[in-house]
Wavefront OBJ file of the C-alpha trace (Angstrom):
o trace
v -16.979 -13.920 14.562
v -15.058 -16.084 17.022
v -11.789 -14.511 15.937
v -13.278 -11.024 16.223
v -14.657 -11.799 19.692
v -11.255 -13.058 20.768
v -9.640 -9.905 19.447
v -12.203 -7.764 21.257
v -11.528 -9.565 24.529
v -7.802 -9.063 24.061
v -8.334 -5.386 23.318
v -10.407 -4.885 26.462
v -7.625 -6.457 28.505
v -5.160 -4.089 26.851
v -7.329 -1.100 27.722
v -7.434 -2.101 31.372
v -3.700 -2.699 31.390
v -2.998 0.601 29.704
v -5.104 2.439 32.271
v -2.815 1.172 35.027
v 0.228 2.208 33.020
v -1.401 5.592 32.504
v -1.695 6.085 36.233
v 1.804 4.789 36.859
v 3.183 7.554 34.711
v 1.834 10.134 37.119
v -0.955 11.296 34.797
v -3.955 9.945 36.725
v -5.041 13.457 37.695
v -5.417 14.537 34.080
v -9.057 14.701 32.998
v -10.312 12.705 30.048
v -10.995 15.913 28.122
v -7.450 17.146 28.748
v -5.931 13.833 27.737
v -7.902 13.582 24.499
v -7.463 17.252 23.667
v -3.727 16.921 24.181
v -3.558 13.859 21.926
v -5.474 15.610 19.138
v -3.247 18.667 19.333
v -0.146 16.479 19.414
v -1.361 14.597 16.328
v -1.251 17.813 14.317
v 2.162 18.681 15.710
v 3.533 15.200 14.983
v 2.218 15.374 11.429
v 3.970 18.654 10.780
v 7.253 17.488 12.273
v 7.275 14.102 10.524
v 9.886 13.893 7.781
v 8.368 10.848 6.105
v 5.124 8.908 5.852
v 6.508 6.048 7.930
v 7.422 8.473 10.708
v 3.922 9.951 10.650
v 2.195 6.575 10.653
v 4.423 5.393 13.506
v 3.309 8.323 15.658
v 1.216 7.189 18.652
v -1.004 10.161 17.854
v -1.728 9.202 14.258
v -5.546 9.399 13.908
v -5.795 5.700 13.039
v -4.052 4.788 16.291
v -5.950 7.342 18.376
v -9.321 6.104 17.185
v -8.242 2.527 17.788
v -7.341 3.393 21.385
v -10.563 5.329 21.865
v -12.609 2.416 20.579
v -10.907 0.153 23.107
v -11.664 2.616 25.863
v -15.289 2.880 24.716
v -15.657 -0.905 24.909
v -13.748 -1.288 28.162
v -15.404 1.535 30.106
v -19.114 1.816 29.213
v -19.762 4.101 32.165
v -17.346 6.662 30.786
v -18.436 6.438 27.153
v -20.480 9.661 27.183
v -17.607 11.680 28.588
v -15.273 10.040 26.090
v -17.364 10.847 23.015
v -18.018 14.385 24.208
v -14.301 14.942 24.721
v -13.489 13.617 21.257
v -16.076 15.832 19.602
v -15.033 18.911 21.547
v -11.352 18.391 20.744
v -11.897 17.800 17.039
v -14.272 20.742 16.661
v -11.590 23.040 18.073
v -9.236 22.255 15.179
v -9.027 24.534 12.195
v -10.369 23.100 8.940
v -6.985 22.206 7.478
v -5.810 20.301 10.542
v -9.207 18.658 10.931
v -8.797 17.201 7.433
v -6.087 14.922 8.882
v -8.894 13.088 10.675
v -11.301 12.807 7.718
v -10.530 9.210 6.786
v -10.856 8.124 10.416
v -14.171 9.970 10.729
v -15.536 8.040 7.761
v -14.572 4.602 9.099
v -17.639 2.615 10.176
v -15.887 1.217 13.240
v -15.472 4.759 14.576
v -19.134 5.697 14.184
v -20.044 5.370 17.858
v -17.238 7.700 18.907
v -18.303 10.631 16.730
v -21.993 10.084 15.973
v -22.948 13.270 17.828
v -20.634 15.498 15.805
v -19.736 13.600 12.619
v -22.071 15.591 10.365
v -20.752 18.886 11.733
v -17.125 17.817 11.398
v -17.486 16.547 7.836
v -19.403 19.672 6.831
v -16.538 21.759 8.164
v -14.082 19.741 6.056
v -16.302 19.955 2.962
v -16.483 23.744 3.260
v -12.702 23.849 3.570
v -12.228 21.955 0.320
v -14.789 24.126 -1.488
v -12.666 27.138 -0.561
v -9.491 25.314 -1.554
v -10.889 24.476 -4.998
v -11.790 28.106 -5.545
v -8.346 29.260 -4.430
v -6.478 27.078 -6.937
v -9.004 27.246 -9.761
v -9.578 23.493 -9.667
v -13.192 23.958 -10.714
v -12.127 25.243 -14.139
v -12.888 22.792 -16.947
v -9.837 21.303 -18.669
v -9.287 22.577 -22.214
v -6.198 20.574 -23.162
v -5.065 16.999 -23.751
v -1.699 15.350 -23.282
v -0.344 13.408 -26.250
v -0.070 9.643 -25.872
v 3.315 8.719 -24.394
v 3.636 4.976 -23.775
v 7.113 3.652 -23.035
v 8.283 0.086 -22.493
v 10.756 -1.150 -19.902
v 12.365 -4.590 -19.681
v 11.356 -6.331 -16.439
v 12.776 -9.761 -17.318
v 15.676 -9.459 -14.863
v 14.088 -6.908 -12.573
v 14.103 -3.133 -12.818
v 14.548 -0.210 -10.433
v 12.907 3.147 -11.046
v 13.430 6.548 -9.494
v 13.347 8.651 -12.620
v 11.830 5.781 -14.593
v 14.536 6.471 -17.192
v 12.299 9.108 -18.750
v 13.625 12.115 -20.612
v 13.755 15.691 -19.385
v 10.252 17.154 -19.105
v 8.695 13.704 -18.750
v 7.040 12.406 -15.584
v 5.507 9.165 -14.360
v 2.397 9.735 -12.244
v 1.949 7.077 -9.548
v -0.766 6.497 -6.958
v -0.319 4.288 -3.882
v -2.557 2.642 -1.274
v -5.784 2.395 -3.275
v -8.134 1.678 -4.660
v -10.186 4.051 -2.543
v -13.954 3.944 -2.619
v -13.944 7.664 -1.877
v -11.306 9.214 -4.146
v -9.932 6.897 -6.837
v -12.817 7.524 -9.233
v -12.322 11.280 -8.900
v -8.645 10.815 -9.742
v -9.526 8.636 -12.714
v -11.843 11.327 -14.088
v -9.182 14.026 -13.735
v -6.706 11.850 -15.654
v -9.275 10.859 -18.276
v -10.287 14.461 -18.913
v -6.790 15.331 -20.165
v -5.647 11.956 -21.586
v -3.088 11.380 -18.816
v -2.082 7.865 -17.833
v -0.578 6.660 -14.547
v 0.697 3.679 -12.584
v -1.505 2.561 -9.703
v 0.143 0.572 -6.919
v -2.811 -1.102 -5.219
v -2.959 -2.678 -1.768
v -4.254 -6.229 -1.725
v -6.701 -5.571 1.099
v -8.122 -2.532 -0.725
v -8.386 -4.454 -3.988
v -10.516 -7.090 -2.301
v -12.682 -4.371 -0.745
v -13.113 -2.423 -4.009
v -12.811 -4.834 -6.966
v -15.049 -2.792 -9.267
v -12.803 0.242 -8.906
v -9.792 -1.885 -9.839
v -11.637 -2.765 -13.030
v -12.259 0.933 -13.703
v -8.545 1.689 -13.340
v -7.708 -1.084 -15.800
v -10.475 -0.078 -18.218
v -9.000 3.421 -18.441
v -5.721 1.933 -19.648
v -3.546 2.576 -16.625
v -0.771 0.279 -15.440
v -1.793 -1.731 -12.366
v 0.955 -2.879 -10.010
v 0.858 -3.837 -6.350
v 1.947 -2.304 -3.073
v 1.838 -5.337 -0.722
v -1.199 -6.845 0.967
v -1.576 -4.743 4.121
v 1.048 -1.961 3.823
v 3.258 -3.574 6.453
v 6.835 -2.335 6.380
v 8.832 -5.089 4.657
v 12.411 -3.894 5.009
v 15.126 -4.564 7.546
v 15.945 -1.073 8.782
v 14.890 0.226 12.189
v 12.063 2.192 10.541
v 10.302 -1.107 9.896
v 10.855 -2.333 13.436
v 9.276 0.848 14.778
v 6.390 0.621 12.318
v 5.539 -3.057 12.832
v 6.740 -3.515 16.399
v 9.091 -6.175 15.028
v 10.884 -7.173 11.858
v 8.981 -9.312 9.382
v 10.692 -12.505 8.330
v 11.690 -12.931 4.704
v 8.796 -15.357 4.156
v 6.315 -12.969 5.747
v 7.531 -10.159 3.517
v 7.309 -12.364 0.425
v 3.749 -13.317 1.349
v 2.895 -9.613 1.575
v 4.245 -9.121 -1.950
v 2.479 -12.193 -3.295
v -0.797 -11.252 -1.633
v -0.952 -7.852 -3.291
v -0.224 -9.300 -6.712
v -2.682 -12.152 -6.206
v -5.549 -9.849 -5.254
v -5.174 -7.873 -8.478
v -4.777 -11.028 -10.566
v -7.933 -12.501 -9.051
v -9.926 -9.425 -10.107
v -8.424 -8.701 -13.530
v -6.909 -11.986 -14.653
v -3.586 -10.167 -14.936
v -1.280 -7.916 -12.946
v 1.527 -5.758 -14.267
v 5.026 -6.794 -13.076
v 5.372 -3.572 -11.070
v 5.794 -3.320 -7.297
v 6.383 -0.524 -4.816
v 7.577 -1.286 -1.303
v 5.498 0.365 1.439
v 7.382 3.454 2.595
v 10.092 2.552 0.056
v 11.612 0.236 2.688
v 13.243 -2.922 1.343
v 16.263 -5.216 1.719
v 18.841 -6.795 -0.607
v 17.077 -10.151 -0.277
v 13.692 -8.715 -1.249
v 15.205 -6.792 -4.147
v 16.709 -10.047 -5.386
v 13.351 -11.777 -4.971
v 11.671 -9.229 -7.248
v 14.448 -9.439 -9.835
v 14.329 -13.243 -9.852
v 10.610 -13.068 -10.507
v 10.832 -10.445 -13.276
v 9.150 -7.710 -11.261
v 10.161 -4.058 -11.410
v 10.705 -2.068 -8.207
v 9.497 1.528 -8.184
v 10.698 4.277 -5.896
v 10.103 7.989 -6.581
v 11.893 11.216 -7.465
v 9.173 13.603 -6.244
v 7.191 13.058 -3.043
v 3.939 15.049 -2.913
v 3.718 14.581 0.887
v -0.034 14.522 0.420
v -0.362 12.931 3.875
v 0.612 16.191 5.558
v -1.684 18.889 6.886
v -1.190 21.493 4.194
v -3.253 23.545 1.790
v -3.835 22.333 -1.746
v -1.682 25.169 -3.018
v 1.138 24.164 -0.679
v 0.971 20.599 -1.980
v 1.086 21.837 -5.583
v 3.973 24.206 -4.865
v 5.925 21.404 -3.174
v 5.497 19.055 -6.129
v 6.715 21.610 -8.646
v 9.547 22.834 -6.447
v 10.945 19.298 -6.444
v 10.101 18.685 -10.080
v 11.745 21.859 -11.346
v 14.875 20.825 -9.494
v 14.985 17.354 -11.091
v 13.179 18.165 -14.365
v 11.801 14.613 -14.677
v 10.960 11.431 -12.811
v 8.433 9.413 -10.860
v 5.941 11.426 -8.782
v 4.422 9.834 -5.677
v 0.779 10.439 -4.772
v -1.762 8.458 -2.731
v -5.263 7.936 -4.045
v -6.582 7.591 -0.483
v -5.921 11.295 0.108
v -8.671 13.775 -0.628
v -6.265 16.677 -1.113
v -4.634 14.701 -3.931
v -7.964 14.142 -5.653
v -8.829 17.817 -5.164
v -5.460 19.117 -6.356
v -4.859 16.795 -9.304
v -6.711 18.805 -11.983
v -4.574 21.844 -11.161
v -1.381 19.744 -11.057
v -2.183 18.307 -14.486
v -2.899 21.755 -15.883
v 0.379 23.071 -14.491
v 2.297 20.116 -15.922
v 0.841 20.904 -19.339
v 1.571 24.619 -19.059
v 5.182 23.908 -18.087
v 5.678 21.535 -20.984
v 5.753 18.250 -19.095
v 4.461 15.006 -20.570
v 3.049 12.146 -18.427
v 4.534 8.788 -19.435
v 2.696 5.485 -19.172
v 5.264 2.803 -18.338
v 4.578 -0.771 -19.395
v 6.556 -4.007 -19.471
v 8.374 -4.676 -22.745
v 6.881 -8.156 -22.840
v 3.145 -7.719 -23.513
v 2.434 -11.134 -21.978
v 4.258 -10.374 -18.721
v 1.096 -9.185 -17.009
v -0.600 -12.504 -17.740
v 2.362 -14.660 -16.734
v 3.314 -13.459 -13.272
v 5.621 -15.923 -11.545
v 4.218 -15.194 -8.080
v 0.467 -15.695 -8.513
v -1.636 -18.822 -8.511
v -3.373 -19.262 -11.851
v -7.086 -19.650 -12.141
v -8.134 -23.118 -13.153
v -9.828 -23.326 -16.584
l 1 2 3 4 5 6 7 8 9 10 11 12 13 14 15 16 17 18 19 20 21 22 23 24 25 26 27 28 29 30 31 32 33 34 35 36 37 38 39 40 41 42 43 44 45 46 47 48 49 50 51 52 53 54 55 56 57 58 59 60 61 62 63 64 65 66 67 68 69 70 71 72 73 74 75 76 77 78 79 80 81 82 83 84 85 86 87 88 89 90 91 92 93 94 95 96 97 98 99 100 101 102 103 104 105 106 107 108 109 110 111 112 113 114 115 116 117 118 119 120 121 122 123 124 125 126 127 128 129 130 131 132 133 134 135 136 137 138 139 140 141 142 143 144 145 146 147 148 149 150 151 152 153 154 155 156 157 158 159 160 161 162 163 164 165 166 167 168 169 170 171 172 173 174 175 176 177 178 179 180 181 182 183 184 185 186 187 188 189 190 191 192 193 194 195 196 197 198 199 200 201 202 203 204 205 206 207 208 209 210 211 212 213 214 215 216 217 218 219 220 221 222 223 224 225 226 227 228 229 230 231 232 233 234 235 236 237 238 239 240 241 242 243 244 245 246 247 248 249 250 251 252 253 254 255 256 257 258 259 260 261 262 263 264 265 266 267 268 269 270 271 272 273 274 275 276 277 278 279 280 281 282 283 284 285 286 287 288 289 290 291 292 293 294 295 296 297 298 299 300 301 302 303 304 305 306 307 308 309 310 311 312 313 314 315 316 317 318 319 320 321 322 323 324 325 326 327 328 329 330 331 332 333 334 335 336 337 338 339 340 341 342 343 344 345 346 347 348 349 350 351 352 353 354 355 356 357 358 359 360 361 362 363 364 365 366 367 368 369 370 371 372 373 374 375 376 377 378 379 380 381 382
C-alpha cells in the first residue's frame, strides 16, 4: 500500500502540473466536455491511421492512456469529478458501436469504475448488441461440423530458431495468440479451437499468467504450445519505436529480465514452458536475438497480421486475414486473445481455413524435454 500511495501522490502532482501545461498551450478556454469529446474522437481517428500496434499503443489517445489521465484528474480535482464523469459518458455514448468497442477493455477495468459507473451498463449493452449483430452477419453462431486432422511438427530450438512462415508447407498455417491469458476471452478461443481439433501457440504475458493461472492450465490441458511474450509487454528493441513506446530505451539487462519473467511465470504455473518467445511488437535487437539463440529459445514473428486491435467489423478482420494469407499461401498468423473481435471471429476463420484447404500446424520443440529444461528459469526445489 505504501508504494501505491506514493504512486498516487506522484500522479496527483502530475495532474496539477499537466493542468498548467494545458493552459500554457492556449487551451484553457476549452471546456472539459470539449476536451474529453475531442480526445475520444481523436482516439478513433488515431486507431484508424495507425499502421502498427506499437503506433496505436503509443498514441496519447489510446483508451488505456486516456483513462489513466482521467483517473488522475478525478483524484486531483474532486470538485470537478461530476463534470468529468458526465463528459466521459456523454462522449463515449456518442460513438457508434464499432468505434465504442475500442474502449471495451478499458470499460471493464476495475480501476476505471468510478469514471463510468453512471453509464457502464448502457455502454456495455451497446457493445454486446453490436457483437450479436456481427455474429449473425458472419454466421459465427453456426455449429462446427468439421474437424482438422492432427498436424504436429517439430522444430529444432537447440541453437535458436526464427519463424515467419514457421517453415510450414503451402496451405499450412500456425495459429498464434498474444498477450493473454485473458479472463474474458481466452476460454472462448479455446472452445472454438477444441470444437474443430485445431491447435495453436499461445504467447502469454507474465503479468497475465500470474493473474490468470487457471486459464494457463486450461491452455496446456488442451494440448497447445505455451510460449512467452515478456513480462509486461514493454518494447524490448533498440529502434526508435521502442523509445517512443517506453519513453526510453530499456537496457539489455532490463530486456533480458522481461524475457525471463514471462518464461518464469509460465514455469511456475505449469512446471514447464515451451522454448518459444515472441518479442512485443516484434521489436528486437541483435543482442537479444543472440541471447535467445544461446539459450535454445525460438523467436517467432508472423506472416499474417490480423490487426485485431483496429476498429473494424468482424467481416473486415476475416477478409484482411485471408487477403494476406492467399497472397502468401502459408505461415504464422498473429492474433491476440485479449481482443473480443478475435474470439467472436475465430469460429468463422477456422471454418474458412477448412473450406479453403488449409491445415493448422502445432509447432513443438524437437527435444521433448526442452520445455522442462529451460535455461532461463529458476527450478522449483524438490
